[in-house]
N, C-alpha and C positions, 0 to 999 in steps of 0.2 A: 746723400740725402739733403734735401733743402727744407728750410723753414723760414719764417719771417719774424720780425720784431713788431709787436703791436704798439699802439700809441703810448702805452704806459711803460714801454721798454722791456716787456716780458718776452721771453723766447720759450716756445714749447719744444721740449726734447722729444723726438718721435719715440713711440712705444718700443719699437725694435731696439733702439739704442739704449733706452732706459733698462730694458730687460737684460741686454748684453752686459751692461755695467752694473747690474743689480741695484739700481737706484730705486728708492721707495719714497712715497709721498711723505713730506715733512722732514726728510733727511737733510741734514746740514751739508752744504757744499762749499768748497773753496773755489773762487773764480779769480783768475789772474790774467793779465795781458803780458805776453812775451813775444817780442819780435813781430808785432802786428797781428798776433793770433790770440784768440780767447781760449783759455784752457779751463775746464771745469772738472773737478775731481771731488770725491767724497772726503769729508773731513775725517782724518784718522783718529782712532781712539788712543789717547796717550797711555803708554804702558811703561812699566819699569820691571827689571829683572830682580827677583828676590830669591834668597836661598831658603828652601824648605826641606828639611830632612836630608840634607846633603845634595839636593838637586836644585837647579835653577828653574824658576817658574815665572811666567809673565803675569803681572798684576796691574789692574787699573787703579791708580791712586785715588783715594777719596770716594770712589764710587764702586758699586758692584758691577761687574761686566754683565751684559745681558745673557741669559741662559739660552743656549742654542738648542733647537729641536733636532732630532735625528734627520729629518728632511732637510733642514738648513745646512747641517754638516755635510750630508750627501751631495747637495747642490753645490756647495763650496768646493768640495773635492772634485766634482765633475768639471766645474769651471776652470780649476787650476790645471787639470789634465789636458785640456783642449789645446 
């Protein structure tokens, strides 16, 4: 897929790629240059493992993790199975 850079330096990520990568408007992205290539990826949510009732659980320090809907969980599972 091809796109262009406008005069302000903005690049439009085609809809098909945004959907495939599950990118949402306003989402924070990490952009790096590596070996002459530009790489864009979603900023990951920092998590730590904590013990609760004898089990390990992932926890987002300082903030509450967003609540996922059943549809979001289903979509995530389908994407990881592809």
